[in-house]
Structures are given as C-alpha cells and as structure tokens.
Residue frames relative to the residue before (quaternion, step in Angstrom):
aa qw qx qy qz dx dy dz
M 1.0000 0.0000 0.0000 0.0000 0.00 0.00 0.00
S 0.4267 -0.7177 0.4860 0.2580 3.60 -0.80 0.99
E 0.6338 -0.5444 0.4004 0.3763 3.52 -1.29 0.53
Q 0.6347 0.5412 -0.3216 0.4481 3.55 1.07 -0.72
T 0.6345 0.5099 -0.3224 0.4831 3.58 1.05 -0.76
V 0.6406 0.5354 -0.3182 0.4492 3.57 0.96 -0.85
L 0.6715 0.4873 -0.2913 0.4761 3.58 0.98 -0.92
S 0.6242 0.5450 -0.3308 0.4516 3.56 1.08 -0.73
K 0.6629 0.4769 -0.3014 0.4922 3.57 0.96 -0.81
Q 0.6385 0.5291 -0.3411 0.4426 3.58 0.94 -0.74
S 0.6358 0.5399 -0.3040 0.4603 3.51 1.08 -0.85
L 0.6526 0.5092 -0.2942 0.4777 3.54 1.04 -0.90
H 0.6417 0.5244 -0.3150 0.4627 3.59 0.98 -0.82
R 0.6670 0.4934 -0.2920 0.4758 3.57 0.95 -0.90
F 0.6351 0.5227 -0.3219 0.4689 3.59 0.96 -0.85
A 0.6898 0.4671 -0.2822 0.4757 3.57 0.75 -1.08
G 0.6386 0.5438 -0.3346 0.4295 3.61 0.92 -0.85
W 0.6973 0.4702 -0.2728 0.4672 3.60 0.86 -1.00
V 0.6125 0.5379 -0.3478 0.4632 3.60 1.07 -0.71
L 0.6767 0.4927 -0.2936 0.4617 3.55 0.88 -0.90
V 0.6371 0.5149 -0.3259 0.4719 3.61 0.99 -0.82
V 0.6516 0.4982 -0.3147 0.4777 3.62 0.86 -0.92
E 0.6410 0.5365 -0.3173 0.4479 3.61 0.96 -0.91
S 0.6760 0.5184 -0.2929 0.4342 3.51 0.97 -0.86
L 0.7295 0.4098 -0.2150 0.5037 3.56 1.14 -0.70
L 0.5613 0.6450 -0.3798 0.3531 3.62 1.06 -0.68
L 0.6337 0.5731 -0.3441 0.3894 3.60 0.94 -0.80
F 0.5913 0.5884 -0.3768 0.4027 3.59 1.16 -0.50
V 0.5664 0.5933 -0.3981 0.4107 3.63 1.18 -0.48
P 0.7258 0.3903 -0.2887 0.4873 3.71 0.56 -0.94
V 0.6055 0.5525 -0.3807 0.4279 3.60 1.02 -0.63
A 0.6669 0.4792 -0.3132 0.4770 3.60 0.96 -0.82
I 0.7022 0.4814 -0.2840 0.4410 3.60 0.78 -0.97
L 0.7247 0.4215 -0.2326 0.4930 3.57 0.80 -1.00
G 0.6020 0.5706 -0.3589 0.4281 3.58 1.05 -0.65
Q 0.6925 0.4557 -0.2641 0.4931 3.56 1.01 -0.83
A 0.7040 0.4900 -0.2656 0.4401 3.54 1.02 -0.84
I 0.8354 0.0328 0.0229 0.5481 3.62 0.77 -0.94
D 0.5088 -0.6635 0.4244 0.3475 3.64 1.15 0.42
W 0.2244 0.8028 -0.5082 0.2166 3.55 1.01 0.94
P 0.6268 -0.1527 -0.7614 -0.0642 1.69 -2.04 1.42
Q 0.4161 0.7331 -0.4674 0.2664 3.64 1.27 -0.07
S 0.6855 0.5149 -0.3090 0.4117 3.62 1.02 -0.73
L 0.4344 0.7207 -0.4591 0.2846 3.63 1.19 -0.07
A 0.7039 0.4369 -0.2670 0.4923 3.56 1.16 -0.54
D 0.4432 0.7088 -0.4440 0.3226 3.61 1.26 -0.03
P 0.5225 -0.6409 0.4599 0.3237 3.64 -1.07 0.66
A 0.6960 -0.4985 0.3339 0.3943 3.58 -1.28 0.42
D 0.6661 0.5233 -0.3377 0.4105 3.62 0.87 -0.78
K 0.6830 0.4344 -0.2787 0.5168 3.57 1.23 -0.31
M 0.7425 0.4614 -0.2381 0.4233 3.51 0.90 -0.99
L 0.6695 0.5327 -0.3103 0.4144 3.58 0.87 -0.87
P 0.6590 0.4695 -0.3485 0.4731 3.62 0.85 -0.69
L 0.6078 0.5471 -0.3412 0.4635 3.62 1.15 -0.71
L 0.6435 0.5236 -0.3134 0.4620 3.57 1.01 -0.86
A 0.6601 0.5092 -0.3081 0.4582 3.59 0.96 -0.86
Q 0.6752 0.5058 -0.2874 0.4534 3.58 0.98 -0.81
N 0.7942 0.2484 -0.1042 0.5447 3.54 1.05 -0.71
A 0.1183 0.8643 -0.4804 0.0906 3.54 1.10 0.76
A 0.6690 0.4999 -0.3134 0.4521 3.62 0.88 -0.85
A 0.6744 0.4882 -0.2962 0.4680 3.58 0.90 -0.95
V 0.6407 0.5246 -0.3279 0.4547 3.60 0.95 -0.81
R 0.6445 0.5006 -0.3221 0.4798 3.63 0.96 -0.84
L 0.6639 0.4974 -0.3122 0.4630 3.60 0.86 -0.89
G 0.6678 0.5140 -0.3042 0.4442 3.59 0.89 -0.90
Y 0.7250 0.4182 -0.2582 0.4825 3.58 0.86 -0.89
L 0.5639 0.5433 -0.4081 0.4694 3.63 1.13 -0.26
N 0.6382 0.4994 -0.3101 0.4971 3.57 1.04 -0.74
Y 0.6639 0.4874 -0.3110 0.4742 3.58 0.98 -0.77
L 0.5889 0.5540 -0.3433 0.4779 3.57 1.18 -0.58
A 0.6338 0.5191 -0.3049 0.4856 3.60 1.04 -0.89
Y 0.6425 0.5217 -0.3153 0.4643 3.56 0.96 -0.85
S 0.6723 0.4990 -0.2941 0.4610 3.58 0.94 -0.88
I 0.6643 0.4883 -0.3155 0.4698 3.58 0.95 -0.76
L 0.6311 0.5298 -0.3277 0.4621 3.54 1.07 -0.78
F 0.5213 0.6360 -0.4050 0.3996 3.61 1.19 -0.51
W 0.6429 0.5132 -0.3339 0.4602 3.61 1.00 -0.79
V 0.6338 0.5158 -0.3342 0.4696 3.64 0.98 -0.83
A 0.6578 0.4989 -0.3152 0.4680 3.58 0.95 -0.84
A 0.6388 0.5241 -0.3266 0.4589 3.59 0.94 -0.83
L 0.6873 0.4882 -0.2856 0.4557 3.60 0.86 -1.00
S 0.6853 0.4918 -0.2900 0.4521 3.58 0.79 -1.00
T 0.6455 0.5207 -0.3315 0.4497 3.57 0.97 -0.76
V 0.6340 0.5260 -0.3073 0.4763 3.56 1.02 -0.80
Q 0.6289 0.5366 -0.3174 0.4645 3.55 1.00 -0.85
V 0.6615 0.4991 -0.3046 0.4695 3.57 0.94 -0.84
L 0.7100 0.4622 -0.2737 0.4555 3.56 0.87 -0.86
S 0.6327 0.5042 -0.3497 0.4724 3.55 1.19 -0.40
N 0.3541 -0.8001 0.4424 0.1967 3.56 1.33 -0.02
G 0.7146 -0.4817 0.2462 0.4434 3.52 1.02 0.82
K 0.6303 0.5268 -0.3274 0.4669 3.52 1.34 0.07
S 0.6691 -0.4390 0.3520 0.4855 3.63 -1.16 -0.01
S 0.4936 -0.6852 0.4532 0.2855 3.54 -0.90 0.95
S 0.4953 -0.6395 0.4923 0.3214 3.55 -1.09 0.71
I 0.6913 -0.4608 0.3445 0.4372 3.56 -1.31 0.24
G 0.6390 0.5511 -0.3318 0.4217 3.53 1.01 -0.83
L 0.6935 0.4653 -0.2724 0.4778 3.52 0.95 -0.93
R 0.6016 0.5232 -0.3654 0.4804 3.60 1.10 -0.50
V 0.6119 0.5171 -0.3448 0.4892 3.61 1.04 -0.70
A 0.6508 0.5289 -0.3185 0.4419 3.59 0.95 -0.89
L 0.6296 0.5337 -0.3209 0.4646 3.55 1.07 -0.77
G 0.6064 0.5653 -0.3253 0.4549 3.54 1.10 -0.79
F 0.7121 0.4397 -0.2473 0.4882 3.51 0.89 -0.96
G 0.5648 0.5770 -0.3682 0.4611 3.55 1.23 -0.44
I 0.6535 0.4935 -0.2902 0.4952 3.55 1.05 -0.86
A 0.6649 0.5087 -0.3090 0.4513 3.57 0.93 -0.93
S 0.6305 0.5334 -0.3334 0.4548 3.57 1.06 -0.76
T 0.6678 0.5079 -0.3049 0.4507 3.57 0.94 -0.91
I 0.6530 0.5074 -0.3161 0.4650 3.59 0.95 -0.87
A 0.6711 0.5069 -0.2962 0.4528 3.60 0.88 -0.96
R 0.6205 0.5353 -0.3244 0.4725 3.57 0.99 -0.83
C 0.6956 0.4802 -0.2875 0.4505 3.56 0.76 -1.05
L 0.6309 0.5298 -0.3390 0.4542 3.61 1.00 -0.75
G 0.6620 0.5100 -0.3110 0.4526 3.54 1.03 -0.77
I 0.6583 0.5316 -0.2871 0.4491 3.54 1.08 -0.88
I 0.6181 0.5999 -0.3494 0.3689 3.58 0.94 -0.98
R 0.6021 0.5882 -0.3778 0.3857 3.56 1.03 -0.65
W 0.6813 0.4760 -0.2812 0.4797 3.58 1.15 -0.66
L 0.6623 0.4797 -0.3032 0.4892 3.58 1.22 -0.20
V 0.7834 0.2994 -0.1439 0.5253 3.59 1.11 -0.58
A 0.7987 0.3616 -0.1817 0.4452 3.56 0.33 -1.34
M 0.7145 0.4820 -0.2804 0.4225 3.59 0.74 -1.01
P 0.6438 0.4959 -0.3652 0.4541 3.64 0.89 -0.64
A 0.6268 0.5213 -0.3372 0.4708 3.59 1.09 -0.73
L 0.6414 0.5099 -0.3236 0.4731 3.61 0.94 -0.72
A 0.6717 0.5104 -0.2988 0.4460 3.53 0.94 -0.92
T 0.6405 0.5280 -0.3215 0.4556 3.58 1.03 -0.74
L 0.6703 0.4927 -0.2744 0.4824 3.53 0.99 -0.91
Y 0.6538 0.5388 -0.3053 0.4347 3.56 0.97 -0.94
T 0.7620 0.3882 -0.1998 0.4782 3.58 0.92 -0.89
D 0.4550 0.6764 -0.4540 0.3596 3.55 1.28 0.07
S 0.4939 -0.7062 0.4278 0.2726 3.57 -0.73 1.04
A 0.6482 0.5287 -0.2952 0.4616 3.51 1.24 -0.59
T 0.5330 0.6340 -0.4034 0.3888 3.62 1.26 -0.23
S 0.3859 -0.7334 0.5130 0.2238 3.62 -0.84 0.97
T 0.6880 -0.4768 0.3729 0.4004 3.50 -1.38 0.42
G 0.6687 0.5132 -0.2989 0.4474 3.60 0.91 -0.95
T 0.6517 0.5063 -0.3161 0.4680 3.54 1.01 -0.83
R 0.6480 0.5167 -0.3321 0.4504 3.61 0.98 -0.77
E 0.6261 0.5145 -0.3419 0.4759 3.58 1.10 -0.66
A 0.6476 0.4977 -0.3318 0.4720 3.60 0.99 -0.70
I 0.6271 0.5290 -0.3382 0.4611 3.61 1.06 -0.77
A 0.6346 0.5473 -0.3242 0.4389 3.54 1.03 -0.83
V 0.6321 0.5052 -0.3208 0.4922 3.60 1.06 -0.76
V 0.6546 0.4918 -0.3244 0.4738 3.65 0.85 -0.83
Y 0.6366 0.5335 -0.3273 0.4506 3.59 1.00 -0.80
R 0.6828 0.4887 -0.2921 0.4578 3.56 0.86 -0.94
V 0.6746 0.4889 -0.3151 0.4546 3.61 0.90 -0.90
L 0.6666 0.5082 -0.2949 0.4587 3.57 0.93 -0.99
N 0.6614 0.5095 -0.3012 0.4608 3.57 0.96 -0.86
D 0.6579 0.5098 -0.3115 0.4586 3.58 0.95 -0.81
Y 0.7053 0.4688 -0.2713 0.4573 3.54 0.90 -0.96
A 0.7280 0.4232 -0.2567 0.4744 3.56 0.75 -1.02
G 0.5957 0.5386 -0.3673 0.4693 3.60 1.18 -0.55
S 0.6410 0.5054 -0.3407 0.4665 3.64 0.96 -0.70
V 0.6426 0.5066 -0.3286 0.4716 3.57 0.98 -0.81
G 0.7586 0.4198 -0.2208 0.4466 3.57 0.68 -1.03
E 0.7784 0.3511 -0.2014 0.4798 3.57 0.62 -1.05
V 0.7492 0.4136 -0.2431 0.4567 3.59 0.69 -1.06
L 0.7350 0.3780 -0.2338 0.5121 3.63 0.88 -0.91
G 0.7455 0.4433 -0.2321 0.4402 3.55 0.68 -1.15
V 0.7619 0.3697 -0.2027 0.4916 3.56 0.65 -1.10
S 0.7627 0.3911 -0.2041 0.4730 3.57 0.98 -0.78
L 0.8021 0.3475 -0.2075 0.4391 3.58 0.14 -1.31
F 0.7345 0.4392 -0.2551 0.4500 3.60 0.56 -1.15
A 0.6764 0.4963 -0.2893 0.4609 3.56 0.94 -0.88
A 0.6244 0.5488 -0.3187 0.4554 3.55 1.14 -0.77
I 0.6542 0.5017 -0.3141 0.4708 3.57 0.96 -0.84
W 0.6297 0.5319 -0.3197 0.4673 3.56 0.94 -0.91
L 0.7112 0.4584 -0.2649 0.4626 3.61 0.74 -1.07
A 0.6230 0.5296 -0.3551 0.4531 3.66 0.97 -0.68
I 0.6675 0.4923 -0.3048 0.4681 3.63 0.88 -0.86
V 0.6460 0.5164 -0.3004 0.4753 3.55 1.01 -0.91
S 0.6730 0.5118 -0.2900 0.4484 3.59 0.92 -0.93
L 0.6448 0.5015 -0.3163 0.4824 3.61 1.03 -0.79
T 0.6280 0.5296 -0.3327 0.4632 3.55 1.09 -0.75
I 0.6074 0.5535 -0.3387 0.4583 3.57 1.03 -0.78
L 0.6730 0.5039 -0.2894 0.4575 3.54 0.92 -0.92
Q 0.6957 0.4630 -0.2773 0.4742 3.57 1.08 -0.65
T 0.7615 0.3827 -0.2360 0.4669 3.60 0.86 -0.88
R 0.1948 -0.8137 0.5171 0.1806 3.57 1.15 -0.68
I 0.1917 0.7771 -0.5614 0.2104 3.59 0.99 0.83
V 0.7468 0.1248 -0.0773 0.6486 3.55 1.18 -0.72
S 0.7454 -0.4178 0.2840 0.4348 3.56 -1.33 0.19
R 0.5612 -0.6341 0.4253 0.3195 3.60 -1.03 0.87
W 0.5927 0.5887 -0.3939 0.3835 3.65 1.03 -0.59
L 0.5894 0.5657 -0.3682 0.4439 3.56 1.21 -0.55
G 0.6015 0.5444 -0.3356 0.4788 3.59 1.16 -0.63
F 0.6795 0.4795 -0.2885 0.4746 3.57 0.89 -0.93
L 0.6484 0.4982 -0.3288 0.4725 3.60 0.97 -0.79
G 0.6387 0.5280 -0.3352 0.4482 3.57 1.03 -0.71
L 0.6416 0.5125 -0.3192 0.4730 3.59 1.02 -0.74
V 0.6123 0.5369 -0.3364 0.4729 3.56 1.05 -0.71
S 0.6640 0.5188 -0.2766 0.4620 3.50 0.96 -1.03
A 0.6491 0.5251 -0.3041 0.4588 3.55 0.96 -0.96
T 0.6483 0.5268 -0.3054 0.4571 3.55 1.00 -0.88
L 0.6596 0.5039 -0.3096 0.4638 3.57 0.93 -0.85
L 0.6257 0.5298 -0.3268 0.4701 3.57 1.08 -0.76
A 0.6587 0.5334 -0.2945 0.4414 3.53 0.95 -0.93
V 0.5674 0.6125 -0.3665 0.4106 3.60 1.11 -0.72
Q 0.5994 0.5989 -0.3444 0.4043 3.57 1.12 -0.80
L 0.5501 0.6310 -0.4017 0.3714 3.60 1.17 -0.42
A 0.4926 0.6707 -0.4262 0.3547 3.57 1.20 -0.32
E 0.5746 0.6056 -0.3752 0.4028 3.58 1.15 -0.48
L 0.5727 0.5890 -0.3739 0.4304 3.55 1.20 -0.44
F 0.7215 0.4075 -0.2188 0.5153 3.55 1.22 -0.50
G 0.6680 -0.5520 0.2771 0.4150 3.53 1.26 0.54
T 0.5164 0.6373 -0.4268 0.3808 3.62 1.24 0.11
D 0.2587 -0.7630 0.5721 0.1538 3.58 -0.75 1.06
L 0.1511 -0.8206 0.5495 0.0431 3.57 -0.51 1.23
G 0.4387 -0.7179 0.4489 0.3010 3.55 1.31 0.17
A 0.7966 -0.2608 0.2373 0.4910 3.52 -0.98 -1.01
F 0.2532 0.7967 -0.5194 0.1770 3.66 1.13 0.49
I 0.5877 0.5924 -0.3633 0.4143 3.57 1.13 -0.70
T 0.5941 0.5482 -0.3827 0.4472 3.59 1.14 -0.53
V 0.6463 0.5055 -0.3301 0.4668 3.62 0.99 -0.75
S 0.6873 0.4847 -0.3013 0.4494 3.63 0.79 -0.93
V 0.6746 0.4807 -0.2997 0.4734 3.58 0.93 -0.82
S 0.6042 0.5513 -0.3594 0.4492 3.61 1.08 -0.65
V 0.6519 0.4966 -0.3198 0.4755 3.58 0.93 -0.84
L 0.6249 0.5367 -0.3357 0.4569 3.59 1.03 -0.74
Q 0.6444 0.5242 -0.3110 0.4618 3.56 0.99 -0.88
L 0.6333 0.5245 -0.3226 0.4688 3.56 1.06 -0.80
W 0.6444 0.4971 -0.3313 0.4774 3.61 1.02 -0.76
F 0.6001 0.5556 -0.3573 0.4511 3.62 0.99 -0.73
L 0.6896 0.4892 -0.2758 0.4573 3.55 0.85 -1.04
A 0.6836 0.4807 -0.2961 0.4626 3.60 0.86 -0.97
M 0.6606 0.4958 -0.3114 0.4699 3.59 0.95 -0.82
G 0.6429 0.5293 -0.3297 0.4448 3.57 0.98 -0.78
I 0.6607 0.4904 -0.2959 0.4851 3.57 0.94 -0.91
A 0.6273 0.5420 -0.3332 0.4491 3.62 0.98 -0.76
L 0.6919 0.4648 -0.2783 0.4773 3.56 0.92 -0.89
L 0.6285 0.5217 -0.3407 0.4656 3.63 1.03 -0.65
R 0.6912 0.4558 -0.2709 0.4910 3.61 1.09 -0.70
L 0.5330 0.6847 -0.3886 0.3100 3.59 1.16 -0.52
P 0.6677 0.4880 -0.3346 0.4517 3.67 0.80 -0.82
N 0.6505 0.5303 -0.3078 0.4482 3.58 0.97 -0.80
Q 0.6321 0.5260 -0.3135 0.4748 3.55 1.10 -0.89
R 0.6747 0.4974 -0.2959 0.4581 3.58 0.95 -0.87
Q 0.6311 0.5193 -0.3378 0.4669 3.57 1.05 -0.72
N 0.6602 0.5095 -0.3026 0.4614 3.60 0.97 -0.71
N 0.6621 0.4970 -0.2968 0.4758 3.55 1.20 -0.50
L 0.5578 0.6114 -0.3992 0.3946 3.58 1.22 -0.31
C-alpha cells in the first residue's frame, strides 16, 4: 500500500471520527435549550392549550433550539456517509452499504421534515392562538390543526426518521463492523443493541404510548456515535504503531 493511500485513509478516519464525536455531543445543545424553554422532549405530547402559549412566550429560544436540532439532523447524513466510506475501506461500497446510505438519506430528510414544523408552522399557530383578538372557536380549530400536524410530522420525524430509517442504517453498519473488524467487534454489538432500541419506537405507529422511551434509545445511539468516533480517531495511531 502506498504512503499516499495510507495518508488518505488516515485523513478519512480522522474526518469520520471527528464528525461522529461532534454528532454525539451536538444533541446536548437543543436538549439544553429546548428543555429549559418548553420541557422538551416530554412536552411534545402536551395539548395545544398548554404548548402553544409556551411556544409564544419562548419563541426565540424555541427557534434557536430547533435550528441546532436541524444542524444535528443534517450532520447525521455526513456521519452516515463518512462511516460507510470508512467501512468500505476505500473500495466500492457493497450493496448492503449502499442500502445503508439510502436509509441514511431517508432518515435525514424525515428528521428535517419533522423539525421544520417547529420553525415555521407551530410558531404561526402559537402567534394566532395567543392573539387576544382570536375567538374561542378559532382557537379550537387551531388546536385541531396543531394536534393533526404534530401527530403527522412527529410520526415522520421521530418514528420514521429517528427510529426506523436510522435503525436500518445502524443495523447494516453494525453487521459490517462485525464482518470487517475495522474497529472492535463490541462496537458492532453495541450498534445492534442501539438499532434494536430505535426499532422498538415503531410500536407508536400501532397506538402504543412509549412515553420518554425515545430518550433512552437516542441516548444509546449517541453513546455509539461517541465510541465509534473515538475508535476511528485512535485507529490511524494504532496502525502506525503496528508498522
């Protein structure tokens, strides 16, 4: 293997490693901002008469928090792509990894669609709902729109984007780790556990209320991001020591 090829792979490992580490930590920003402003994510299930006034009172913080969450969701695609590139070891990706990339794109799009409602539609509803000139009948209609939009976009963003599509991506990546052993096998097993926990969230499509279970599943995913990122950052040094 030429020195140029070795350096290229080392650069890819470092890039992917730092992206994964940043991805693992970036989620804490919207959690901190939105948690203080609107008790996020527990408040996602709150009715309109409680949530919309809260949104109107904390409009700037909500916008800032969801902009950070949007950045986190977009960075997920970069993390998914760079991870697949590392696992393909500089060669053409296998069919499985190509499928994983497809679900990585789908996850990113679904997440962004779910988030956009909090940056555009929900603030508009909150402003109209809290307007003193708005009649009781109009507020009731706004509450219905809020509930329907929240249920639909929430299913797209959280259930499909965060759970289903991300779980499939992570499962394929984890199985590839177990096969290639580019990094430690335990990262493959941890990834499969995380993918399983994400997939459990799909029960909400059948009317099962899992409460804050998504917090647990996403926390395990963030742990995998961090561990995988550190492993990739250490990988070039380990290979140099073996030369």
